[in-house]
C-alpha distance (Angstrom), angle and dihedral (degrees) to the residues before:
residue distance angle dihedral
X1 . . .
X2 3.82 . .
X3 3.86 120.5 .
X4 3.81 93.8 -106.4
X5 3.81 94.2 55.5
X6 3.79 90.2 45.3
X7 3.79 90.8 55.6
X8 3.82 91.5 46.1
X9 3.81 89.4 51.3
X10 3.83 90.5 54.2
X11 3.82 90.2 53.9
X12 3.83 91.3 47.7
X13 3.81 91.8 49.3
X14 3.81 90.8 49.5
X15 3.81 91.1 50.7
X16 3.80 91.8 49.1
X17 3.81 91.2 48.2
X18 3.79 92.2 53.9
X19 3.81 91.5 45.2
X20 3.81 89.3 54.5
X21 3.81 91.1 47.9
X22 3.83 90.0 51.1
X23 3.82 92.8 51.2
X24 3.82 91.9 48.4
X25 3.81 91.2 49.1
X26 3.81 91.3 51.2
X27 3.81 90.6 54.9
X28 3.81 98.9 42.0
X29 3.81 108.2 29.2
X30 3.78 125.5 72.9
X31 3.76 108.2 -153.3
X32 3.77 120.9 -144.1
X33 3.76 127.5 -163.6
X34 3.79 111.5 -32.8
X35 3.80 106.2 -119.9
X36 3.73 130.8 175.2
X37 3.78 112.8 -116.5
X38 3.79 126.8 -156.5
X39 3.81 88.1 -105.3
X40 3.82 89.9 54.8
X41 3.79 91.4 50.9
X42 3.79 92.8 48.6
X43 3.81 92.2 48.7
X44 3.79 90.5 48.6
X45 3.82 88.6 61.9
X46 3.81 102.4 30.4
X47 3.82 94.8 48.9
X48 3.80 96.5 41.0
X49 3.80 111.3 124.1
X50 3.80 92.2 -135.9
X51 3.80 104.8 40.3
X52 3.82 101.0 22.8
X53 3.83 95.0 83.5
X54 3.85 95.3 44.0
X55 3.82 88.1 51.2
X56 3.82 89.7 50.7
X57 3.81 91.0 50.5
X58 3.80 92.1 47.1
X59 3.80 92.4 50.1
X60 3.83 90.2 49.0
X61 3.83 91.1 49.9
X62 3.82 91.8 49.4
X63 3.81 90.3 48.6
X64 3.82 93.5 55.3
X65 3.78 93.2 42.2
X66 3.81 89.6 52.3
X67 3.80 91.6 45.4
X68 3.79 94.2 55.7
X69 3.81 98.3 40.3
X70 3.80 95.6 47.7
X71 3.80 95.9 41.8
X72 3.83 97.2 47.7
X73 3.85 96.4 82.5
X74 3.80 91.0 48.6
X75 3.81 91.1 49.0
X76 3.79 90.6 50.8
X77 3.81 92.2 51.5
X78 3.82 92.9 49.6
X79 3.83 90.6 48.1
X80 3.81 91.4 50.2
X81 3.80 89.8 51.6
X82 3.80 94.2 52.4
X83 3.81 93.2 44.6
X84 3.81 87.6 53.7
X85 3.81 89.4 48.5
X86 3.79 92.8 50.2
X87 3.80 90.1 54.3
X88 3.80 88.7 63.0
X89 3.79 90.7 46.9
X90 3.80 88.1 57.7
X91 3.80 89.4 62.2
X92 3.84 92.1 66.4
X93 3.86 106.8 115.0
X94 3.80 95.0 -138.8
X95 3.80 104.4 79.7
X96 3.80 95.6 -156.9
X97 3.81 92.8 49.2
X98 3.81 91.0 45.9
X99 3.82 89.7 52.6
X100 3.80 92.4 48.1
X101 3.82 94.6 50.3
X102 3.82 97.7 36.2
X103 3.79 102.5 38.6
X104 3.81 101.9 20.3
X105 3.79 105.1 40.5
X106 3.79 105.2 18.4
X107 3.81 95.3 31.5
X108 3.80 92.1 47.5
X109 3.78 111.2 29.9
X110 3.81 93.5 24.5
X111 3.81 91.7 54.1
X112 3.81 94.2 49.6
X113 3.82 92.0 48.9
X114 3.81 89.6 69.3
X115 3.77 88.2 69.1
X116 3.81 90.6 66.7
X117 3.80 85.3 88.4
X118 3.86 100.4 62.9
X119 3.82 91.6 37.4
X120 3.81 90.7 53.1
X121 3.80 94.1 48.2
X122 3.82 91.7 46.8
X123 3.81 91.0 53.6
X124 3.80 89.4 46.4
X125 3.81 91.1 56.0
X126 3.81 92.6 45.7
X127 3.81 89.6 50.9
X128 3.80 91.4 52.9
X129 3.82 91.6 50.7
X130 3.81 92.3 45.8
X131 3.80 95.4 47.5
X132 3.80 91.9 47.4
X133 3.82 91.2 58.5
X134 3.81 94.6 -115.9
X135 3.81 98.1 116.7
X136 3.82 91.9 62.6
X137 3.82 87.6 54.2
X138 3.80 90.4 49.3
X139 3.83 87.3 54.9
X140 3.80 89.9 51.2
X141 3.82 92.8 50.2
X142 3.82 93.6 45.3
X143 3.82 92.0 49.0
X144 3.83 91.7 75.6
X145 3.81 91.9 60.2
X146 3.78 95.6 35.6
X147 3.81 92.6 53.4
X148 3.81 92.4 51.3
X149 3.82 90.6 49.0
X150 3.80 94.9 49.1
X151 3.81 103.8 -96.4
X152 3.79 123.6 124.2
X153 3.81 113.1 -118.7
X154 3.78 89.9 -124.8
X155 3.83 87.2 60.6
X156 3.80 88.1 75.9
X157 3.80 91.5 74.1
X158 3.86 95.2 56.9
X159 3.79 88.5 43.2
X160 3.77 90.0 51.9
X161 3.80 90.8 49.2
X162 3.79 86.8 52.2
X163 3.81 89.9 70.5
X164 3.79 85.7 70.4
X165 3.81 100.8 34.6
X166 3.81 130.8 -23.0
X167 3.80 93.1 -143.6
X168 3.84 98.8 69.9
X169 3.81 86.9 36.0
X170 3.81 91.5 61.5
X171 3.78 90.2 44.4
X172 3.82 89.0 52.6
X173 3.81 90.0 62.7
X174 3.79 86.4 82.6
X175 3.82 86.1 85.6
X176 3.84 89.5 65.6
X177 3.79 107.3 90.1
X178 3.81 102.0 -164.8
X179 3.81 110.0 81.7
X180 3.82 93.4 -146.4
X181 3.82 91.9 50.1
X182 3.79 90.5 47.2
X183 3.82 94.2 49.4
X184 3.79 92.9 48.9
X185 3.81 90.5 50.4
X186 3.81 91.5 50.5
X187 3.81 93.5 48.4
X188 3.83 95.1 50.4
X189 3.82 98.4 38.4
X190 3.85 94.6 85.8
X191 3.81 88.0 67.9
X192 3.80 91.2 63.3
X193 3.79 106.9 98.7
X194 3.81 109.9 -114.2
X195 3.80 124.2 -160.7
X196 3.84 90.4 -98.8
X197 3.82 89.1 71.6
X198 3.79 94.1 51.3
X199 3.85 95.4 82.0
X200 3.81 88.6 55.4
X201 3.80 92.2 53.4
X202 3.76 93.2 45.1
X203 3.83 92.8 49.8
X204 3.80 98.0 45.3
X205 3.80 98.2 36.7
X206 3.78 90.2 46.8
X207 3.81 91.8 49.6
X208 3.79 98.9 43.5
X209 3.81 113.8 17.5
X210 3.80 105.1 53.2
X211 3.81 113.5 -169.5
X212 3.83 91.7 8.4
X213 3.81 95.4 68.6
X214 3.79 96.9 112.4
X215 3.80 93.1 44.5
X216 3.83 91.3 47.9
X217 3.82 92.0 52.3
X218 3.82 90.4 46.6
X219 3.82 90.6 50.0
X220 3.83 91.1 57.1
X221 3.80 91.3 56.9
X222 3.82 90.9 46.8
X223 3.81 90.7 47.0
X224 3.80 90.4 52.6
X225 3.80 91.3 51.7
X226 3.82 92.2 47.3
X227 3.81 93.6 49.2
X228 3.83 90.1 47.2
X229 3.80 92.7 50.9
X230 3.81 94.3 44.5
X231 3.81 90.6 47.6
X232 3.80 89.3 50.1
X233 3.78 89.6 52.9
X234 3.84 90.1 50.3
X235 3.81 92.3 48.7
X236 3.82 91.7 46.5
X237 3.79 90.6 53.4
X238 3.80 95.4 45.1
X239 3.83 120.5 14.3
X240 3.82 102.0 25.0
X241 3.79 108.3 27.4
X242 3.78 119.5 -171.5
X243 3.80 141.1 71.0
X244 3.82 119.8 -65.5
X245 3.79 115.6 -112.3
X246 3.84 118.3 -99.1
X247 3.79 117.8 -91.8
X248 3.80 122.8 -130.4
X249 3.81 118.1 -169.3
X250 3.80 131.7 171.4
X251 3.78 109.6 -149.9
X252 3.83 115.5 -135.2
X253 3.78 119.2 -131.8
X254 3.78 117.4 -97.9
X255 3.78 112.1 -92.7
X256 3.77 133.4 -171.2
X257 3.82 105.6 -113.1
X258 3.78 117.7 -134.9
X259 3.79 125.6 -135.1
X260 3.82 90.5 -133.3
X261 3.82 94.2 56.2
X262 3.82 91.4 44.0
X263 3.81 91.0 49.4
X264 3.81 91.5 50.8
X265 3.79 90.8 49.5
X266 3.81 90.3 47.4
X267 3.80 92.1 52.0
X268 3.81 93.3 47.4
X269 3.80 90.9 55.8
X270 3.80 96.1 38.3
X271 3.81 91.8 51.3
X272 3.81 88.2 60.8
X273 3.79 89.1 58.1
X274 3.80 91.4 47.9
X275 3.81 90.9 52.9
X276 3.80 88.5 53.0
X277 3.80 89.9 51.7
X278 3.80 91.7 60.9
X279 3.82 96.1 40.3
X280 3.81 119.0 29.9
X281 3.78 95.7 15.4
X282 3.80 94.4 46.0
X283 3.80 89.3 51.0
X284 3.79 90.2 48.2
X285 3.80 92.9 48.7
X286 3.81 92.1 52.5
X287 3.81 92.7 47.0
X288 3.79 91.3 48.5
X289 3.79 92.4 48.4
X290 3.82 91.2 51.6
X291 3.81 93.2 48.9
X292 3.80 93.8 44.1
X293 3.84 95.4 45.1
X294 3.79 102.1 45.3
X295 2.96 136.8 109.3
X296 3.80 78.8 53.6
X297 3.77 112.5 -120.4
X298 3.82 95.4 25.2
X299 3.81 119.9 114.5
X300 3.81 118.5 -111.1
X301 3.78 94.4 -97.7
X302 3.81 91.6 57.1
X303 3.80 95.0 42.7
X304 3.81 124.2 103.4
X305 3.81 89.1 -92.7
X306 3.79 89.0 52.4
X307 3.79 91.2 50.9
X308 3.81 90.6 52.5
X309 3.79 91.3 46.7
X310 3.80 95.3 48.9
X311 3.81 90.8 48.7
X312 3.82 90.7 56.3
X313 3.82 96.3 34.2
X314 3.86 96.0 95.2
X315 3.81 88.7 62.3
X316 3.81 94.3 55.1
X317 3.79 100.0 30.2
X318 3.86 93.9 90.3
X319 3.80 86.7 59.3
X320 3.83 92.7 49.6
X321 3.82 96.7 -119.0
X322 3.79 100.9 125.2
X323 3.80 128.5 -156.4
X324 3.81 94.6 -58.8
X325 3.78 89.7 58.1
X326 3.80 90.2 52.6
X327 3.81 91.2 52.7
X328 3.80 90.8 46.3
X329 3.79 92.6 55.0
X330 3.80 92.0 49.3
X331 3.79 92.5 53.3
X332 3.80 92.2 38.1
X333 3.79 87.4 72.8
X334 3.80 87.5 73.5
X335 3.81 91.4 55.4
X336 3.78 128.6 -26.4
X337 3.83 93.1 -122.8
X338 3.79 88.8 64.1
X339 3.81 87.4 74.3
X340 3.79 88.4 69.8
X341 3.81 91.2 45.6
X342 3.80 89.5 51.8
X343 3.78 94.3 59.9
X344 3.80 91.5 45.3
X345 3.82 89.4 56.2
X346 3.80 101.5 35.7
X347 3.78 94.7 50.3
X348 3.82 88.5 51.8
X349 3.79 91.5 -142.8
X350 3.80 129.9 118.2
X351 3.77 131.6 -131.3
X352 3.80 133.5 28.9
X353 3.80 93.6 -90.7
X354 3.82 93.8 54.0
X355 3.82 93.6 44.3
X356 3.84 91.5 46.9
X357 3.81 89.3 51.0
X358 3.82 91.2 49.9
X359 3.83 91.1 50.3
X360 3.82 91.2 47.8
X361 3.81 88.7 52.0
X362 3.81 95.2 50.9
X363 3.81 101.9 36.4
X364 3.79 137.1 44.7
X365 3.83 121.8 -132.7
X366 3.80 87.5 -106.9
X367 3.82 95.8 52.3
X368 3.80 89.5 42.7
X369 3.81 91.5 54.5
X370 3.81 89.7 47.9
X371 3.81 88.5 49.7
X372 3.81 89.7 54.9
X373 3.81 90.0 50.7
X374 3.82 92.3 48.8
X375 3.82 90.4 49.2
X376 3.79 89.1 52.0
X377 3.79 97.5 50.3
X378 3.80 110.3 31.2
X379 3.85 128.8 88.2
X380 3.81 112.7 -26.2
X381 3.79 116.7 -125.7
X382 3.78 123.4 -75.7
X383 3.81 93.3 -101.5
X384 3.80 90.6 50.6
X385 3.81 91.5 52.5
X386 3.82 89.6 52.0
X387 3.82 89.9 50.3
X388 3.80 92.8 50.4
X389 3.81 89.1 50.6
X390 3.80 90.8 51.2
X391 3.81 96.2 45.9
X392 3.80 96.8 43.9
X393 3.81 95.3 36.3
X394 3.80 87.8 -143.6
X395 3.79 134.5 105.1
X396 3.81 87.3 -163.7
X397 3.79 94.2 63.2
X398 3.80 91.2 39.6
X399 3.78 91.2 54.3
X400 3.79 90.8 44.9
X401 3.81 90.4 53.9
X402 3.79 92.2 52.0
X403 3.81 95.5 45.7
X404 3.80 93.9 42.9
X405 3.81 90.6 50.8
X406 3.83 93.0 52.3
X407 3.82 92.6 48.3
X408 3.82 93.2 47.4
X409 3.81 91.8 46.3
X410 3.81 92.8 52.6
X411 3.81 93.3 44.9
X412 3.81 94.1 48.6
X413 3.84 92.5 45.9
X414 3.83 89.6 48.4
X415 3.81 91.1 49.7
X416 3.82 90.8 50.3
X417 3.82 91.8 50.5
X418 3.81 92.9 43.5
X419 3.79 95.0 49.2
X420 3.78 91.2 43.3
X421 3.79 91.3 54.9
X422 3.81 91.7 47.4
X423 3.82 88.6 53.2
X424 3.79 91.3 47.7
X425 3.80 94.7 -111.5
X426 3.84 96.8 126.6
């Protein structure tokens, strides 16, 4: 049996199952007066083909706005604590050791720990939406567009998981039966903005975009979805021709989410980030400190990191990123959060306020927004590349994913800068 007939058979079996259920209900259930329930009214709006997607976008915007506003005081308190801690590190008599502890460990890992706050609140909001039953309805609404653009409806679930981490999202594509549908979903999933990118958005939007912070963060998530869908359309028309398989989804009933369940879900996801802080990010902070400190006695710009950055600077200069941005992207391949660590170390200043001021001095709002977009779209992290290799079983497709991401990231960032200049936003 070929794949197409297998998928058709699944649809036929589903139709027959619901026909049987309907006949049994007619014989066994006595219906009373047909009344609209609150769930019916909500579904009437949330599943509507005209207003369902605008509602989804509005809910997403409100979620990111809430995440930033509520987490900001907690971020500030954590930053103040680590700045205070670094002042004690500066009292260490051995200058090299003081630099390692103060600028390498506290300035790197300590700075990134402040972003636990927005990540935690984002996961809390996602947990509330998931437990309420809304996310399944969002998948149903998005399926109409995704099907027309070449993505299987079941692809929405891995894409949704990608907002937390792209690695389990790619692994979740195993539930997609059609090989073409599965491959397309794997190839576009790196464009979905995972939680590792959130600290980058918070730092740069907070430093450069003033009152538009929440909207800027929201726009990155929407941009990732748009690039993923457009890439899927391109792949469907070229590399994986054919129609996506039909999508069957049973909607859960609406439930009242509980704070306890949402808090447990938030902690489970946040703990993954904390483990990364003391593994990948700790390694990255030490490597960055070594490269930015030696040769000993040289300033940061003339350090090994500075040499690497200035070598690559001509590539990124048209986008306005500078040599520090080049270094950040190199180390961001280890883990996306390392990009934030990089600026904390390379600017040789301590605390969110000082680092934000340094970024505002060296970048414009336009180049900063383009930097956020490039961070979203370019090479996924090292662990993600390994996962793609494992799930596709091919170095060819893994290499294609990496190269395609870099090209798309550069083109999108260049378009942002070019349009911004035409509109007088430079």
